[in-house]
C-alpha positions as CSV (number, residue, x, y, z in Angstrom):
1,M,0.0,0.0,0.0
2,V,1.4,3.4,-0.9
3,A,-0.7,6.1,0.6
4,E,-0.6,9.4,2.4
5,P,-3.6,8.9,4.6
6,K,-4.7,11.4,7.3
7,W,-6.2,10.7,10.7
8,P,-8.4,8.8,11.3
9,G,-8.1,7.1,7.8
10,F,-4.7,5.8,8.6
11,W,-5.9,3.6,11.4
12,E,-8.7,2.2,9.3
13,I,-6.2,1.3,6.5
14,A,-3.7,-0.1,9.1
15,K,-6.3,-2.4,10.6
16,R,-7.6,-3.6,7.3
17,E,-4.4,-3.9,5.2
18,K,-1.7,-4.5,7.8
19,P,1.1,-2.4,6.2
20,V,4.5,-4.0,5.9
21,A,6.2,-0.7,6.8
22,V,5.3,2.9,7.7
23,A,7.3,5.9,6.7
24,V,6.9,9.3,8.3
25,D,8.2,12.4,6.5
26,F,9.5,15.2,8.7
27,T,9.5,17.8,5.9
28,H,6.4,19.6,7.1
29,A,5.8,20.2,10.8
30,P,8.6,18.1,12.3
31,S,7.1,18.3,15.8
32,H,3.8,16.8,14.5
33,A,5.8,14.2,12.6
34,L,7.6,13.2,15.7
35,E,4.4,12.8,17.7
36,T,2.8,10.8,14.9
37,A,5.8,8.5,14.6
38,D,5.8,8.0,18.4
39,Y,2.1,7.1,18.4
40,I,2.6,4.7,15.5
41,S,5.4,3.0,17.3
42,K,3.1,2.3,20.3
43,A,-0.3,1.7,18.7
44,R,-1.5,-1.9,18.8
45,E,-2.1,-1.9,15.0
46,T,1.4,-0.8,14.1
47,R,3.8,-1.4,16.9
48,E,5.3,-4.4,15.2
49,T,5.5,-2.7,11.8
50,P,8.9,-1.4,10.8
51,L,9.0,2.4,11.1
52,Y,11.1,4.6,8.8
53,L,11.7,8.3,9.2
54,L,12.4,10.6,6.2
55,R,14.0,14.1,6.1
56,V,14.6,14.4,9.9
57,P,16.1,17.9,10.5
58,E,19.7,17.9,11.7
59,D,18.7,19.9,14.8
60,R,16.2,17.2,15.8
61,L,18.2,14.1,14.9
62,E,19.5,13.4,18.4
63,M,16.1,13.9,20.1
64,V,14.4,11.7,17.5
65,Q,17.0,8.9,17.9
66,K,16.5,8.9,21.7
67,R,12.7,8.9,21.5
68,L,12.4,6.4,18.6
69,P,15.5,4.1,18.8
70,Q,13.7,1.4,16.9
71,A,12.9,3.6,13.9
72,G,15.2,3.7,10.9
73,I,16.2,7.2,9.7
74,V,16.6,6.8,6.0
75,T,16.8,8.7,2.7
76,E,14.3,8.3,-0.1
77,A,16.8,6.2,-2.0
78,E,17.3,3.9,0.9
79,L,13.6,3.5,1.5
80,A,13.0,2.6,-2.2
81,E,15.4,-0.4,-1.9
């Protein structure tokens, strides 16, 4: 599934289709992206799903790594592999 769903549509899709991975883009509203990624990492429907973070700003990298150590911080090229 390749989608950019919004709340609450994401959870409906996650329950129905069981994504193989979730990517969160930090380009727009990095604080919101961090909260979203944190919630995804803890939610029953997605906590076992690999989580990838794109375009994490340099000034937030350390905080993001501490809060979401299980998430991979990747480039678009790495994600495509």
